[in-house]
C-alpha positions, 0 to 999 in steps of 0.5 A: 550480612550472614554473620550478623543475621543467623549462626549455623549450628551445623551438628545440631541442624539448626539456624539460629536467627536473631529478631527484633523486639523490645527492649530489654531483651532486644532479640528473640532467637527464632530458628530453622530447620531444614529436612525432608519434610521441608524448612521449619520455623520456630518462634518467628517473632513480634509483628513489626515492620522491621520484623517483616523486613528482617524475615524477607532478608533472612529468606533471601539470604538463604536461597528461600522461596515463601513456598519452601516453608514447610511448618512454623511451630511455636513454643508458646503464646508470647508476642515475641514468639507467636506474634508474626506466625499469622503473618507468616502464614498468609505468606507461606501457607505454611500451617502453624503448630502450637499446643491447644492451651497456648492458642487459649492463652493467646485468645485470653490475651488478645482474642475477641473476647479478651478482658484482660484490659480490665481484668489485670489492673482490677487484681494489681488494684486488690494488692495496693498498686497506685492509680498512677501505675493502673492508669498505664495499664490499658494502653500498654496491654493494647499495644500488643495487639499489632504484634500478634495480628493477625491470628493463625490458623493452628494445628494442635501439638500434643505430648506423645505425638513427634513431629518431623522438624530437620530431618529428625522426630522432636518430642513435644514437652509441656513445660508451663509456669512461664506461660501455660501451654508452653512446648520444648522439643527434644530430639532423643537421637542428637541431644538437643533441646529447643526449650523456647523460654522454659530455660534460659542461659543467663536470666529467669523467665518471667513467672507470672500471674495472670487472671483467668489463667493458671492459678499456681504458675511458680508451682508449674514452673518448678515442676516443669524444670524438675520433669526437664532435668530427666532429659539428657540434653547436649545442646540447648536452644533457647528463647533468648541468648545464646545456645548453651550445654549445661542444660541441668545445672542451669536448671538446679540454679533456676530453682535455687534461685526462686526458692531464695526469692520465696525466701527473701519474700517470706523474710519482708513479710516477717517484719510487717504485713504488706501488699503485694505492691509494696513487696514488689516495690521491695524487691524488684524497686520502683525505676522501672517502665510500665512493661517491666512494672507489669511483669515484676507484679505479676511475678510478685503476686505469682511467688506471694500466692505460692508461699499461701499455697506451701502455708508460709504466708496468709492472704487476707483484706486489709479493711472494706475497701477489698485491698488485700494484705499478705502475712507471714505465718511464723510458725511455719517459718520456724518449723521448716 
Protein backbone atom coordinates (compact mmCIF):
# COMPACT_ATOMS: atom_id res chain seq x y z
CA UNK A 1 0.00 0.00 0.00
CA UNK A 2 2.65 2.54 1.00
CA UNK A 3 4.74 2.06 -2.15
CA UNK A 4 1.67 2.48 -4.34
CA UNK A 5 0.05 5.39 -2.59
CA UNK A 6 2.84 7.79 -1.87
CA UNK A 7 6.54 8.48 -2.15
CA UNK A 8 8.62 10.28 0.47
CA UNK A 9 11.35 12.67 -0.64
CA UNK A 10 13.24 12.61 2.64
CA UNK A 11 15.86 15.23 1.80
CA UNK A 12 13.16 17.70 0.83
CA UNK A 13 10.85 16.72 3.69
CA UNK A 14 8.01 16.23 1.21
CA UNK A 15 5.65 13.28 0.76
CA UNK A 16 4.17 13.03 -2.74
CA UNK A 17 0.63 11.62 -2.77
CA UNK A 18 -1.00 10.79 -6.14
CA UNK A 19 -4.74 11.46 -6.02
CA UNK A 20 -7.10 10.23 -8.73
CA UNK A 21 -8.66 12.55 -11.29
CA UNK A 22 -10.34 12.20 -14.67
CA UNK A 23 -8.42 11.34 -17.86
CA UNK A 24 -6.29 12.29 -19.63
CA UNK A 25 -4.07 13.22 -16.65
CA UNK A 26 -5.60 10.60 -14.29
CA UNK A 27 -3.61 11.78 -11.25
CA UNK A 28 -2.80 15.03 -9.47
CA UNK A 29 0.09 15.36 -7.03
CA UNK A 30 -0.90 16.31 -3.53
CA UNK A 31 1.95 16.94 -1.11
CA UNK A 32 2.21 16.50 2.63
CA UNK A 33 4.79 18.20 4.84
CA UNK A 34 5.35 17.47 8.54
CA UNK A 35 6.78 20.08 10.87
CA UNK A 36 6.59 21.50 14.40
CA UNK A 37 3.62 23.58 13.25
CA UNK A 38 1.79 20.34 12.34
CA UNK A 39 1.01 18.64 9.05
CA UNK A 40 0.36 20.66 5.89
CA UNK A 41 -1.50 19.29 2.88
CA UNK A 42 -0.89 21.00 -0.46
CA UNK A 43 -3.48 20.71 -3.28
CA UNK A 44 -5.67 17.85 -2.01
CA UNK A 45 -7.27 17.04 -5.39
CA UNK A 46 -10.85 16.97 -6.71
CA UNK A 47 -13.72 15.80 -4.55
CA UNK A 48 -15.19 12.44 -5.56
CA UNK A 49 -16.15 9.30 -3.66
CA UNK A 50 -12.87 7.77 -4.83
CA UNK A 51 -10.66 10.64 -3.63
CA UNK A 52 -12.39 10.86 -0.26
CA UNK A 53 -11.55 7.19 0.27
CA UNK A 54 -7.99 7.70 -0.96
CA UNK A 55 -7.39 10.39 1.65
CA UNK A 56 -8.80 8.20 4.42
CA UNK A 57 -6.38 5.46 3.37
CA UNK A 58 -3.43 7.86 3.18
CA UNK A 59 -4.09 9.25 6.67
CA UNK A 60 -4.41 5.75 8.04
CA UNK A 61 -1.17 4.59 6.40
CA UNK A 62 0.71 7.63 7.70
CA UNK A 63 -0.72 7.22 11.20
CA UNK A 64 -2.44 10.60 11.13
CA UNK A 65 -5.68 11.76 12.64
CA UNK A 66 -7.76 14.59 11.13
CA UNK A 67 -6.74 16.81 14.07
CA UNK A 68 -3.07 16.41 13.03
CA UNK A 69 -3.68 18.46 9.88
CA UNK A 70 -2.66 22.03 10.68
CA UNK A 71 -3.12 23.66 7.26
CA UNK A 72 -4.33 23.08 3.72
CA UNK A 73 -2.45 25.15 1.14
CA UNK A 74 -3.68 25.60 -2.44
CA UNK A 75 -1.64 26.67 -5.46
CA UNK A 76 -4.73 27.61 -7.50
CA UNK A 77 -8.46 27.26 -8.02
CA UNK A 78 -8.78 24.43 -10.57
CA UNK A 79 -10.90 21.50 -9.32
CA UNK A 80 -8.03 19.00 -9.37
CA UNK A 81 -6.17 21.18 -6.85
CA UNK A 82 -8.88 23.14 -4.98
CA UNK A 83 -11.74 20.64 -4.99
CA UNK A 84 -11.36 18.71 -1.72
CA UNK A 85 -10.27 21.72 0.34
CA UNK A 86 -13.72 22.45 1.76
CA UNK A 87 -14.41 18.80 2.56
CA UNK A 88 -11.03 18.35 4.27
CA UNK A 89 -11.49 21.60 6.16
CA UNK A 90 -14.76 20.30 7.58
CA UNK A 91 -13.02 17.03 8.47
CA UNK A 92 -9.91 18.56 10.06
CA UNK A 93 -10.94 22.11 11.07
CA UNK A 94 -7.67 23.27 9.46
CA UNK A 95 -7.35 26.71 7.83
CA UNK A 96 -7.15 26.82 4.04
CA UNK A 97 -4.65 29.18 2.39
CA UNK A 98 -4.74 30.51 -1.17
CA UNK A 99 -4.42 33.85 -2.94
CA UNK A 100 -7.34 36.27 -3.03
CA UNK A 101 -7.25 36.32 -6.84
CA UNK A 102 -7.37 32.55 -6.98
CA UNK A 103 -10.41 32.47 -4.71
CA UNK A 104 -12.03 35.13 -6.88
CA UNK A 105 -11.53 32.82 -9.87
CA UNK A 106 -13.14 29.91 -8.02
CA UNK A 107 -16.18 32.07 -7.40
CA UNK A 108 -16.17 33.20 -11.04
CA UNK A 109 -16.27 29.58 -12.19
CA UNK A 110 -18.49 27.88 -9.59
CA UNK A 111 -19.79 30.50 -7.19
CA UNK A 112 -23.46 31.31 -6.67
CA UNK A 113 -23.25 34.28 -9.07
CA UNK A 114 -21.18 32.52 -11.75
CA UNK A 115 -22.15 33.26 -15.35
CA UNK A 116 -19.46 31.14 -17.03
CA UNK A 117 -22.04 28.60 -18.29
CA UNK A 118 -23.46 31.36 -20.48
CA UNK A 119 -20.34 33.46 -21.06
CA UNK A 120 -17.99 30.72 -22.31
CA UNK A 121 -20.33 29.33 -25.00
CA UNK A 122 -21.05 32.93 -26.09
CA UNK A 123 -17.31 33.60 -26.45
CA UNK A 124 -16.72 30.39 -28.38
CA UNK A 125 -19.71 31.10 -30.65
CA UNK A 126 -18.18 34.49 -31.56
CA UNK A 127 -15.04 32.64 -32.59
CA UNK A 128 -16.76 30.14 -34.86
CA UNK A 129 -17.36 27.07 -32.70
CA UNK A 130 -20.25 25.00 -34.17
CA UNK A 131 -23.42 24.30 -32.22
CA UNK A 132 -22.61 20.60 -31.97
CA UNK A 133 -19.79 21.56 -29.58
CA UNK A 134 -21.47 24.54 -27.95
CA UNK A 135 -24.48 22.48 -26.90
CA UNK A 136 -22.21 20.22 -24.81
CA UNK A 137 -20.58 23.00 -22.80
CA UNK A 138 -23.19 23.90 -20.13
CA UNK A 139 -23.57 20.36 -18.78
CA UNK A 140 -19.81 19.81 -19.00
CA UNK A 141 -19.07 22.94 -16.97
CA UNK A 142 -21.79 22.12 -14.44
CA UNK A 143 -20.26 18.67 -13.89
CA UNK A 144 -17.38 20.23 -11.93
CA UNK A 145 -19.66 21.60 -9.21
CA UNK A 146 -19.64 18.36 -7.20
CA UNK A 147 -15.82 18.31 -7.32
CA UNK A 148 -15.50 21.70 -5.57
CA UNK A 149 -18.37 21.56 -3.06
CA UNK A 150 -18.31 22.81 -0.38
CA UNK A 151 -16.12 25.88 -0.80
CA UNK A 152 -13.64 26.32 2.06
CA UNK A 153 -13.34 29.30 4.36
CA UNK A 154 -10.10 30.84 3.10
CA UNK A 155 -7.19 32.77 4.59
CA UNK A 156 -5.48 34.77 1.86
CA UNK A 157 -1.80 34.32 1.02
CA UNK A 158 0.25 37.25 -0.28
CA UNK A 159 3.71 37.63 -1.70
CA UNK A 160 6.20 38.89 0.83
CA UNK A 161 4.57 36.98 3.68
CA UNK A 162 6.19 33.52 4.00
CA UNK A 163 4.18 30.68 5.43
CA UNK A 164 5.47 27.89 7.68
CA UNK A 165 5.33 24.37 6.27
CA UNK A 166 7.39 21.32 7.15
CA UNK A 167 9.48 23.22 9.66
CA UNK A 168 10.61 25.80 7.09
CA UNK A 169 9.55 29.14 5.66
CA UNK A 170 8.11 29.10 2.16
CA UNK A 171 7.86 32.19 -0.03
CA UNK A 172 4.62 32.52 -2.05
CA UNK A 173 5.30 33.58 -5.65
CA UNK A 174 2.51 34.77 -7.95
CA UNK A 175 2.84 32.69 -11.11
CA UNK A 176 -0.18 33.42 -13.31
CA UNK A 177 -1.14 32.45 -16.82
CA UNK A 178 -2.27 28.88 -16.26
CA UNK A 179 -4.58 30.24 -13.56
CA UNK A 180 -4.92 33.82 -12.28
CA UNK A 181 -3.53 34.15 -8.78
CA UNK A 182 -1.64 30.86 -9.01
CA UNK A 183 0.94 30.63 -6.22
CA UNK A 184 4.16 28.64 -6.26
CA UNK A 185 6.06 28.15 -2.99
CA UNK A 186 9.84 28.38 -2.61
CA UNK A 187 12.01 27.29 0.30
CA UNK A 188 15.19 29.35 0.00
CA UNK A 189 17.27 27.26 2.40
CA UNK A 190 16.60 23.93 0.64
CA UNK A 191 16.08 25.43 -2.85
CA UNK A 192 12.84 23.45 -3.19
CA UNK A 193 10.04 24.78 -5.40
CA UNK A 194 6.47 23.55 -5.07
CA UNK A 195 5.32 24.82 -8.42
CA UNK A 196 1.75 23.57 -8.82
CA UNK A 197 0.93 23.79 -12.53
CA UNK A 198 3.18 26.77 -13.26
CA UNK A 199 5.92 24.44 -14.54
CA UNK A 200 5.24 20.82 -15.46
CA UNK A 201 8.03 18.40 -16.40
CA UNK A 202 6.59 16.66 -19.48
CA UNK A 203 3.53 18.59 -20.65
CA UNK A 204 2.73 22.25 -21.07
CA UNK A 205 0.18 23.68 -18.63
CA UNK A 206 -3.02 24.71 -20.35
CA UNK A 207 -3.18 28.47 -20.98
CA UNK A 208 -6.83 29.43 -21.28
CA UNK A 209 -8.73 32.56 -22.16
CA UNK A 210 -11.79 32.67 -19.86
CA UNK A 211 -14.47 35.39 -20.08
CA UNK A 212 -14.03 38.05 -17.41
CA UNK A 213 -10.68 36.68 -16.27
CA UNK A 214 -7.12 37.55 -17.35
CA UNK A 215 -7.22 39.39 -20.71
CA UNK A 216 -3.67 38.31 -21.67
CA UNK A 217 -3.09 34.88 -20.08
CA UNK A 218 -0.22 33.84 -22.36
CA UNK A 219 1.73 37.03 -21.67
CA UNK A 220 1.13 36.48 -17.94
CA UNK A 221 2.34 32.88 -18.23
CA UNK A 222 5.51 33.78 -20.13
CA UNK A 223 6.28 36.59 -17.67
CA UNK A 224 5.82 34.14 -14.78
CA UNK A 225 8.16 31.61 -16.37
CA UNK A 226 10.85 34.24 -16.79
CA UNK A 227 10.36 35.29 -13.18
CA UNK A 228 10.65 31.71 -11.92
CA UNK A 229 13.82 31.29 -13.97
CA UNK A 230 15.60 33.67 -11.59
CA UNK A 231 15.30 31.17 -8.71
CA UNK A 232 17.93 28.57 -7.93
CA UNK A 233 15.98 25.33 -7.71
CA UNK A 234 17.47 21.97 -6.73
CA UNK A 235 14.17 20.06 -6.97
CA UNK A 236 10.74 21.06 -8.25
CA UNK A 237 7.49 19.42 -7.11
CA UNK A 238 4.82 19.83 -9.82
CA UNK A 239 1.07 19.33 -9.83
CA UNK A 240 1.34 16.48 -12.33
CA UNK A 241 3.96 13.86 -13.18
CA UNK A 242 7.16 13.30 -11.21
CA UNK A 243 9.31 15.79 -9.27
CA UNK A 244 12.28 16.94 -11.36
CA UNK A 245 15.66 18.62 -11.02
CA UNK A 246 15.92 20.40 -14.40
CA UNK A 247 13.71 23.35 -13.49
CA UNK A 248 15.48 26.10 -15.43
CA UNK A 249 15.92 23.95 -18.52
CA UNK A 250 12.22 23.08 -18.43
CA UNK A 251 11.32 26.77 -18.23
CA UNK A 252 13.43 27.44 -21.33
CA UNK A 253 11.69 24.63 -23.22
CA UNK A 254 8.21 25.85 -22.21
CA UNK A 255 8.95 29.37 -23.42
CA UNK A 256 10.25 27.93 -26.69
CA UNK A 257 7.15 25.74 -27.05
CA UNK A 258 4.76 28.68 -26.81
CA UNK A 259 6.85 30.85 -29.11
CA UNK A 260 6.72 28.07 -31.69
CA UNK A 261 2.95 27.74 -31.26
CA UNK A 262 2.53 31.48 -31.85
CA UNK A 263 4.65 31.12 -34.98
CA UNK A 264 2.58 28.20 -36.24
CA UNK A 265 -0.71 30.04 -35.78
CA UNK A 266 0.69 33.11 -37.48
CA UNK A 267 1.78 30.97 -40.43
CA UNK A 268 -1.75 29.53 -40.71
CA UNK A 269 -3.21 33.03 -40.82
CA UNK A 270 -0.76 34.09 -43.52
CA UNK A 271 -2.50 31.58 -45.80
CA UNK A 272 -5.97 33.06 -45.15
CA UNK A 273 -8.01 34.74 -42.40
CA UNK A 274 -9.52 32.18 -40.02
CA UNK A 275 -11.88 32.00 -37.08
CA UNK A 276 -10.55 30.89 -33.73
CA UNK A 277 -12.27 27.53 -34.13
CA UNK A 278 -10.68 27.00 -37.55
CA UNK A 279 -7.23 27.66 -36.08
CA UNK A 280 -8.02 25.39 -33.13
CA UNK A 281 -9.07 22.58 -35.47
CA UNK A 282 -5.91 22.98 -37.55
CA UNK A 283 -3.61 22.90 -34.52
CA UNK A 284 -5.34 20.44 -32.18
CA UNK A 285 -7.71 18.50 -34.47
CA UNK A 286 -11.34 17.71 -33.68
CA UNK A 287 -11.08 14.10 -32.46
CA UNK A 288 -11.45 15.33 -28.90
CA UNK A 289 -13.91 15.02 -26.06
CA UNK A 290 -15.67 18.16 -24.86
CA UNK A 291 -13.23 18.60 -21.97
CA UNK A 292 -10.20 18.56 -24.27
CA UNK A 293 -11.96 20.71 -26.86
CA UNK A 294 -12.76 23.36 -24.24
CA UNK A 295 -9.10 23.50 -23.25
CA UNK A 296 -7.94 23.48 -26.88
CA UNK A 297 -10.28 26.33 -27.85
CA UNK A 298 -9.41 28.45 -24.81
CA UNK A 299 -5.69 27.88 -25.41
CA UNK A 300 -6.02 28.77 -29.09
CA UNK A 301 -7.74 32.04 -28.23
CA UNK A 302 -5.07 32.84 -25.63
CA UNK A 303 -2.40 32.49 -28.33
CA UNK A 304 -4.32 34.32 -31.03
CA UNK A 305 -5.03 37.28 -28.77
CA UNK A 306 -1.35 37.36 -27.82
CA UNK A 307 -0.58 37.70 -31.54
CA UNK A 308 -3.05 40.60 -31.62
CA UNK A 309 -1.43 42.18 -28.57
CA UNK A 310 1.98 41.91 -30.23
CA UNK A 311 0.68 43.55 -33.41
CA UNK A 312 1.19 40.42 -35.50
CA UNK A 313 -2.49 39.76 -36.30
CA UNK A 314 -5.76 41.68 -36.41
CA UNK A 315 -9.16 40.67 -35.04
CA UNK A 316 -12.15 41.70 -37.14
CA UNK A 317 -15.84 40.96 -37.71
CA UNK A 318 -16.67 38.75 -40.68
CA UNK A 319 -20.24 39.94 -41.19
CA UNK A 320 -23.35 41.08 -39.39
CA UNK A 321 -23.73 38.03 -37.13
CA UNK A 322 -21.02 39.04 -34.65
CA UNK A 323 -18.62 36.27 -35.69
CA UNK A 324 -14.96 37.20 -35.52
CA UNK A 325 -11.89 36.14 -37.45
CA UNK A 326 -8.15 36.69 -37.24
CA UNK A 327 -6.01 38.07 -40.07
CA UNK A 328 -2.21 38.06 -40.21
CA UNK A 329 -0.44 41.39 -40.61
CA UNK A 330 2.16 40.37 -43.16
CA UNK A 331 4.17 43.56 -42.91
CA UNK A 332 4.71 42.89 -39.21
CA UNK A 333 5.75 39.32 -39.98
CA UNK A 334 8.36 40.35 -42.55
CA UNK A 335 10.00 42.97 -40.34
CA UNK A 336 10.48 40.83 -37.26
